C-alpha positions as CSV (number, residue, x, y, z in Angstrom):
1,M,96.3,117.1,58.9
2,I,94.5,120.2,60.2
3,W,96.2,122.5,62.6
4,L,94.2,124.4,65.1
5,S,94.1,128.1,65.3
6,E,93.3,130.3,68.3
7,K,89.5,129.8,67.7
8,L,87.7,127.2,69.8
9,E,86.7,124.8,67.2
10,F,87.7,121.4,65.8
11,P,87.4,120.0,62.2
12,S,84.6,117.8,61.1
13,Y,84.7,114.2,62.5
14,D,84.8,113.0,58.8
15,S,88.4,114.4,58.6
16,T,89.6,112.0,61.4
17,T,92.4,109.7,60.3
18,K,92.3,105.9,60.8
19,D,94.4,106.3,63.9
20,G,91.6,108.6,65.4
21,I,93.5,111.9,65.0
22,I,91.3,114.8,64.3
23,A,93.7,117.8,64.6
24,L,97.1,119.0,65.8
25,G,98.3,122.0,67.8
26,G,96.3,124.5,69.8
27,D,96.7,124.7,73.5
28,L,95.5,123.1,76.7
29,S,93.6,126.0,78.2
30,P,90.7,125.0,80.4
31,E,88.3,126.5,77.8
32,R,89.7,124.3,74.9
33,L,89.9,121.2,77.0
34,M,86.3,121.6,78.1
35,Y,85.1,122.3,74.6
36,A,87.0,119.2,73.3
37,Y,85.7,116.8,75.9
38,Q,82.1,118.1,75.3
39,H,82.6,117.1,71.8
40,G,84.2,113.6,72.4
41,I,87.8,114.8,71.7
42,F,90.8,114.3,74.0
43,P,94.6,115.2,73.7
44,W,97.2,112.3,73.7
45,Y,100.8,113.0,72.8
46,S,104.3,112.9,74.1
47,E,106.7,115.4,75.5
48,N,108.3,117.8,73.0
49,E,105.7,117.0,70.5
50,P,102.8,119.1,69.2
51,I,99.5,118.5,70.9
52,V,97.6,115.6,69.1
53,W,93.8,115.5,69.5
54,Y,91.9,112.3,69.1
55,C,88.4,111.1,68.4
56,P,88.6,107.4,67.7
57,T,86.2,105.6,65.4
58,K,85.5,103.0,68.2
59,R,85.2,104.3,71.8
60,M,85.8,102.2,74.9
61,V,83.0,102.9,77.5
62,L,81.4,101.3,80.5
63,F,77.6,101.6,81.3
64,P,77.3,101.3,85.1
65,N,74.8,98.5,84.8
66,D,77.4,96.4,83.0
67,L,80.0,96.7,85.7
68,K,81.5,93.2,86.6
69,V,82.9,92.6,89.9
70,S,84.3,89.2,90.5
71,K,83.8,87.1,93.7
72,S,87.5,87.6,94.6
73,M,87.1,91.3,94.2
74,K,83.9,91.4,96.3
75,S,85.8,89.5,99.0
76,I,88.5,92.1,98.9
77,L,86.1,95.1,99.0
78,N,84.1,93.4,102.0
79,R,87.3,93.2,104.1
80,K,87.5,97.0,103.9
81,K,91.3,96.8,103.8
82,F,91.6,99.9,101.7
83,I,90.6,103.5,102.4
84,I,88.9,105.2,99.5
85,T,88.7,109.1,99.2
86,E,87.7,111.6,96.5
87,N,89.6,114.8,95.6
88,E,91.9,114.4,98.5
89,A,95.1,114.1,96.6
90,F,94.5,115.0,93.0
91,E,98.0,116.4,92.3
92,E,99.6,113.3,93.8
93,V,97.3,111.0,91.8
94,I,98.2,112.7,88.4
95,F,101.9,112.7,89.4
96,Q,101.8,108.9,90.2
97,C,99.9,108.2,86.9
98,K,102.6,110.2,85.1
99,T,105.6,108.5,86.7
100,V,104.6,105.0,88.0
101,A,106.4,102.2,86.3
102,R,104.1,100.2,84.1
103,K,104.6,96.9,82.3
104,D,102.7,98.1,79.3
105,G,104.7,101.3,79.0
106,Y,101.6,103.7,79.2
107,G,101.8,106.6,81.6
108,T,104.6,108.5,80.0
109,W,102.1,110.4,77.6
110,I,101.1,112.7,80.6
111,T,103.4,115.6,79.7
112,N,104.4,118.4,82.2
113,E,102.0,120.6,80.2
114,M,99.2,118.2,80.6
115,E,99.7,117.7,84.3
116,K,99.5,121.5,84.9
117,A,96.4,121.7,82.6
118,Y,94.4,119.1,84.5
119,I,95.4,120.6,87.9
120,K,93.8,123.8,86.6
121,L,90.7,121.9,85.8
122,Y,90.7,120.3,89.2
123,K,90.8,123.7,90.9
124,K,87.9,124.8,88.7
125,G,85.9,121.7,90.0
126,I,85.8,120.0,86.6
127,A,88.5,117.3,87.0
128,K,88.3,114.9,89.9
129,S,90.3,112.0,91.5
130,I,89.6,108.8,93.4
131,E,92.3,107.8,95.8
132,V,93.0,104.4,97.3
133,W,95.1,104.1,100.5
134,L,96.4,101.6,102.9
135,P,96.8,102.3,106.6
136,N,100.4,103.2,107.4
137,T,101.6,100.4,109.8
138,D,104.9,102.3,110.3
139,F,103.0,105.2,112.0
140,N,105.3,106.9,114.4
141,E,106.7,110.3,115.5
142,N,109.0,110.4,112.4
143,N,106.3,109.4,110.1
144,K,103.1,111.0,110.8
145,D,101.1,110.0,107.7
146,K,98.3,107.6,108.8
147,K,97.7,106.3,105.4
148,V,99.8,105.6,102.2
149,L,98.5,106.3,98.6
150,V,98.6,103.0,96.7
151,G,96.3,103.6,93.8
152,G,93.8,106.0,92.1
153,L,92.4,107.5,88.9
154,Y,91.6,111.0,87.6
155,G,89.3,112.4,84.9
156,L,86.7,115.0,84.0
157,K,83.0,115.5,84.8
158,I,81.0,116.3,81.6
159,G,77.4,116.3,82.8
160,D,76.4,112.7,83.5
161,V,79.6,111.4,81.8
162,F,82.9,110.8,83.5
163,C,85.8,110.9,81.0
164,G,88.5,108.8,82.5
165,E,92.1,110.0,81.8
166,S,94.5,107.6,83.6
167,M,94.8,105.3,86.6
168,F,97.8,103.8,88.6
169,T,98.3,101.0,91.1
170,K,101.2,100.3,93.5
171,V,99.6,97.2,94.9
172,S,97.3,94.5,93.5
173,N,93.8,95.6,92.8
174,A,94.1,99.3,93.9
175,S,93.3,100.8,90.5
176,K,90.3,98.4,90.2
177,I,88.9,99.4,93.5
178,A,89.1,103.1,92.5
179,F,87.3,102.3,89.3
180,I,84.6,100.2,90.9
181,H,84.1,103.0,93.5
182,L,83.7,105.5,90.7
183,V,81.1,103.4,88.9
184,Q,79.1,102.4,92.0
185,S,79.0,106.1,93.2
186,N,75.9,106.3,90.8
187,L,77.0,109.8,89.8
188,Y,77.5,109.1,86.1
189,K,75.4,107.4,83.4
190,L,78.4,106.6,81.3
191,I,82.2,106.2,82.0
192,D,84.3,107.1,78.9
193,C,87.4,105.0,78.8
194,Q,88.6,106.3,75.5
195,V,90.5,103.5,73.9
196,Y,90.4,99.7,74.3
197,N,92.0,98.2,77.4
198,D,92.0,94.5,78.4
199,H,92.0,95.5,82.0
200,L,88.8,97.5,81.7
201,K,87.2,94.9,79.5
202,T,87.3,92.5,82.4
203,L,85.3,95.0,84.5
204,G,82.6,95.3,81.8
205,A,83.7,98.0,79.5
206,K,83.1,97.6,75.8
207,E,83.7,99.4,72.5
208,I,81.0,101.2,70.7
209,M,81.1,103.2,67.5
210,R,81.9,106.9,67.6
211,D,78.5,108.0,66.3
212,K,76.7,106.3,69.1
213,F,79.1,107.7,71.6
214,L,78.7,111.2,70.4
215,T,74.9,111.0,70.4
216,L,75.1,109.7,74.1
217,L,77.5,112.4,75.0
218,E,75.3,115.1,73.6
219,E,72.3,113.7,75.5
220,M,74.2,113.6,78.8
221,R,76.6,116.5,78.9
């Protein structure tokens, strides 16, 4: 396994393991993270472990024209029960992605170091968030929040590609609503979902081979 030096570079894709690991170590500086994402590489590791960098053989992506919105979801969206915003609560979104309880166990991979690193990218205008809220029915003098955060997602903008990092939901369909809003914004030609996910498959995402993904990324970044 190749350990990174201070130089902003990664090994050849040919050195990637069967699990998709391309390198270890390095740091999460904005410069290294941007360089990594521009080359189809992302960090994924646990607290108290070295940084692990991935570039899987198969990549889960969504082309906007492939988005599937069920009749029931269209009905929910038409009711306009939820309030959708962008970049209004990035730090809260990443915190919720990090701490919210999940049936599948995912979410704990967002380390404290990663949380701080992506907040830096947000402040540089590189990372962004989509927030989904519900009106606060308990609005009174003691609780002045007019809406409550119930779902959202965050990721990075690399040219015409949105590299999704994580999403969370506290009520049914909130994360789906955030994702659909992102795709239907028409700001991106490709949504990078990184690794296979049953939830995203139902919305039209699919796996493509790494070489094809890297070609698309180079064309769109």
